[in-house]
C-alpha positions as a Markdown table, in Angstrom:
| # | Residue | x | y | z |
|---|---|---|---|---|
| 1 | Met | 11.0 | 2.7 | 17.3 |
| 2 | Ile | 14.8 | 3.1 | 16.9 |
| 3 | Ala | 14.6 | 1.4 | 13.5 |
| 4 | Glu | 11.8 | 3.8 | 12.4 |
| 5 | Leu | 13.9 | 6.7 | 13.5 |
| 6 | Phe | 17.0 | 5.4 | 11.7 |
| 7 | Asp | 14.9 | 4.9 | 8.5 |
| 8 | Thr | 13.6 | 8.4 | 8.7 |
| 9 | Phe | 17.1 | 9.9 | 8.5 |
| 10 | Phe | 19.0 | 7.3 | 6.5 |
| 11 | Gly | 16.4 | 5.0 | 4.8 |
| 12 | Cys | 15.2 | 4.8 | 1.3 |
| 13 | Ser | 13.3 | 7.7 | -0.2 |
| 14 | His | 11.1 | 5.5 | -2.4 |
| 15 | Ser | 11.6 | 7.6 | -5.4 |
| 16 | His | 11.5 | 4.8 | -8.1 |
| 17 | Tyr | 8.4 | 2.7 | -8.3 |
| 18 | Ser | 7.2 | -0.2 | -10.3 |
| 19 | Phe | 4.0 | -0.1 | -12.4 |
| 20 | Pro | 0.9 | -0.6 | -10.1 |
| 21 | Arg | 0.0 | -4.3 | -9.7 |
| 22 | Ser | -3.5 | -5.3 | -8.9 |
| 23 | Thr | -4.3 | -8.6 | -7.2 |
| 24 | Gly | -7.3 | -10.4 | -8.6 |
| 25 | Ile | -10.5 | -11.2 | -6.8 |
| 26 | His | -9.7 | -14.9 | -6.7 |
| 27 | Ser | -6.2 | -14.4 | -5.2 |
| 28 | Val | -7.2 | -13.0 | -1.8 |
| 29 | Ser | -5.1 | -15.6 | 0.0 |
| 30 | Arg | -2.0 | -14.5 | -1.9 |
| 31 | Arg | -2.4 | -10.7 | -1.3 |
| 32 | Thr | 0.5 | -8.9 | 0.2 |
| 33 | Pro | -0.1 | -6.6 | 3.2 |
| 34 | Ala | 0.2 | -3.6 | 1.0 |
| 35 | Ala | -2.4 | -4.9 | -1.5 |
| 36 | Ala | -4.8 | -6.0 | 1.3 |
| 37 | Leu | -5.7 | -2.3 | 1.8 |
| 38 | Thr | -6.7 | -1.3 | -1.7 |
| 39 | Gly | -6.1 | -4.4 | -3.9 |
| 40 | Thr | -3.3 | -2.6 | -5.7 |
| 41 | Tyr | 0.3 | -1.9 | -4.8 |
| 42 | Val | 3.6 | -0.6 | -6.2 |
| 43 | Ala | 7.1 | -1.7 | -5.2 |
| 44 | Cys | 10.1 | 0.5 | -4.6 |
| 45 | Leu | 12.7 | -0.5 | -7.2 |
| 46 | Asp | 15.5 | 0.6 | -4.9 |
| 47 | Cys | 14.7 | -1.3 | -1.6 |
| 48 | Gly | 11.8 | -3.6 | -2.6 |
| 49 | Lys | 9.2 | -2.3 | -0.2 |
| 50 | Glu | 5.6 | -2.7 | -1.3 |
| 51 | Leu | 3.3 | 0.3 | -0.8 |
| 52 | Ala | -0.5 | 0.5 | -1.1 |
| 53 | Tyr | -1.6 | 2.3 | -4.2 |
| 54 | Asp | -5.0 | 4.0 | -4.9 |
| 55 | Trp | -5.7 | 3.3 | -8.6 |
| 56 | Glu | -8.6 | 5.8 | -8.8 |
| 57 | Ala | -6.7 | 8.7 | -7.3 |
| 58 | Met | -3.4 | 7.4 | -8.9 |
| 59 | Lys | -1.3 | 7.9 | -5.8 |
| 60 | Ile | 0.3 | 6.0 | -3.1 |
| 61 | Val | -1.6 | 5.7 | 0.2 |
| 62 | Thr | 0.7 | 7.3 | 2.7 |
| 63 | Ser | -1.1 | 8.6 | 5.7 |
| 64 | Ala | -2.9 | 6.8 | 8.5 |
| 65 | Ala | -6.0 | 8.9 | 7.8 |
| 66 | Glu | -6.1 | 7.6 | 4.2 |
| 67 | Ser | -5.6 | 4.0 | 5.4 |
| 68 | Arg | -8.5 | 4.4 | 7.8 |
| 69 | Lys | -10.7 | 5.7 | 4.9 |
| 70 | Tyr | -9.9 | 2.6 | 2.8 |
| 71 | Leu | -10.5 | 0.3 | 5.7 |
| 72 | His | -13.9 | 2.0 | 6.4 |
| 73 | Ala | -14.9 | 1.7 | 2.8 |
| 74 | Leu | -13.9 | -2.0 | 2.7 |
| 75 | Ala | -15.9 | -2.7 | 5.9 |
| 76 | Thr | -19.0 | -1.1 | 4.4 |
| 77 | Lys | -18.6 | -3.0 | 1.2 |
| 78 | Glu | -18.4 | -6.3 | 3.0 |
| 79 | Ala | -21.4 | -5.5 | 5.2 |
| 80 | Ala | -23.6 | -4.8 | 2.2 |
């Protein structure tokens, strides 16, 4: 909790990103935690943190509500 508070005030602003990278269907075992959510991620060029990326909306998945939406969609895909 203290680390999160410290990062809020003094951490990286993540303003420089790499081009979005998609992990292939066959590389499920090598997916990063960021890519596990949407299958695509970007990396911050300043600190190296990987962030989930929505290729269709062309934006970074930032909120918990967006994360739940992707997890729900993934669960319904696997159930079908």
